[in-house]
C-alpha positions as CSV (number, residue, x, y, z in Angstrom):
1,M,125.0,76.0,81.4
2,S,126.9,77.7,78.6
3,G,123.7,78.2,76.6
4,L,122.0,79.8,79.6
5,Y,125.0,82.1,80.1
6,Q,125.0,83.1,76.4
7,T,121.3,83.8,76.5
8,F,121.4,86.2,79.4
9,F,124.9,87.6,79.3
10,G,126.2,87.1,75.8
11,P,126.7,90.0,73.3
12,L,123.6,91.5,71.6
13,D,123.2,92.1,67.9
14,K,123.0,95.4,66.1
15,S,119.2,95.7,66.5
16,A,119.8,96.3,70.3
17,C,121.3,99.7,69.3
18,F,117.8,100.9,68.3
19,Y,117.0,101.2,72.1
20,L,119.7,103.9,72.4
21,Y,118.5,105.6,69.2
22,F,115.0,105.8,70.6
23,L,116.2,107.2,73.9
24,S,118.2,109.9,72.1
25,L,115.2,110.8,69.9
26,F,113.0,110.9,73.0
27,F,115.3,113.1,75.0
28,F,115.7,115.5,72.0
29,I,112.0,115.9,71.7
30,V,111.8,116.5,75.5
31,L,114.6,119.0,75.2
32,L,112.7,121.0,72.5
33,F,109.5,120.8,74.5
34,V,111.1,122.0,77.8
35,L,113.1,124.7,75.9
36,F,109.8,126.0,74.4
37,K,108.1,125.9,77.8
38,E,111.0,127.8,79.4
39,I,110.9,130.5,76.8
40,V,107.2,131.0,77.1
41,Y,107.6,131.1,80.9
42,V,110.3,133.7,80.7
43,F,108.3,135.9,78.4
44,K,105.1,135.6,80.5
45,N,106.9,136.3,83.9
46,Y,109.8,138.4,82.9
47,K,109.0,141.0,85.6
48,N,109.0,138.5,88.5
49,L,111.9,136.3,87.5
50,G,114.4,135.7,90.3
51,F,117.9,134.3,90.1
52,K,116.8,131.0,91.6
53,T,114.1,130.5,88.9
54,V,116.5,131.2,86.1
55,V,119.1,128.8,87.5
56,Q,116.6,126.1,88.0
57,G,115.4,126.4,84.4
58,L,118.9,126.3,83.1
59,L,119.8,123.3,85.2
60,I,116.8,121.4,83.9
61,L,117.7,122.2,80.3
62,F,121.3,121.1,80.9
63,N,120.2,117.9,82.5
64,I,118.0,117.0,79.6
65,F,120.6,118.0,77.1
66,L,123.1,115.8,78.9
67,A,120.7,112.8,78.8
68,Y,120.2,113.4,75.1
69,F,124.0,113.7,74.4
70,V,124.9,110.6,76.4
71,N,122.3,108.4,74.6
72,R,123.4,109.8,71.2
73,L,127.0,109.0,72.0
74,M,126.1,105.5,73.3
75,Y,124.1,104.9,70.1
76,T,127.0,106.0,67.9
77,M,129.4,103.8,69.8
78,C,127.0,100.8,69.6
79,N,126.4,101.3,65.9
80,K,130.1,101.7,65.0
81,S,131.3,98.7,67.1
82,L,128.8,96.2,65.7
83,I,129.5,96.4,62.0
């Protein structure tokens, strides 16, 4: 029973931190892509922009930035704790 418990609930090694690194890299690329798309959208439709559209764009950017930051923070914590 102890072996089964260790297999499914035991601590992971340092290579498991790569998952968080990949997620932070993925969200950073998504953040750059969405930022580029938002800038293009603003320049194309600057005459018809409403407050709601601007707020929605900023909230999307903030949400993606938050996902990037949390995954980067978790990767740093994982990497530093498993020396």
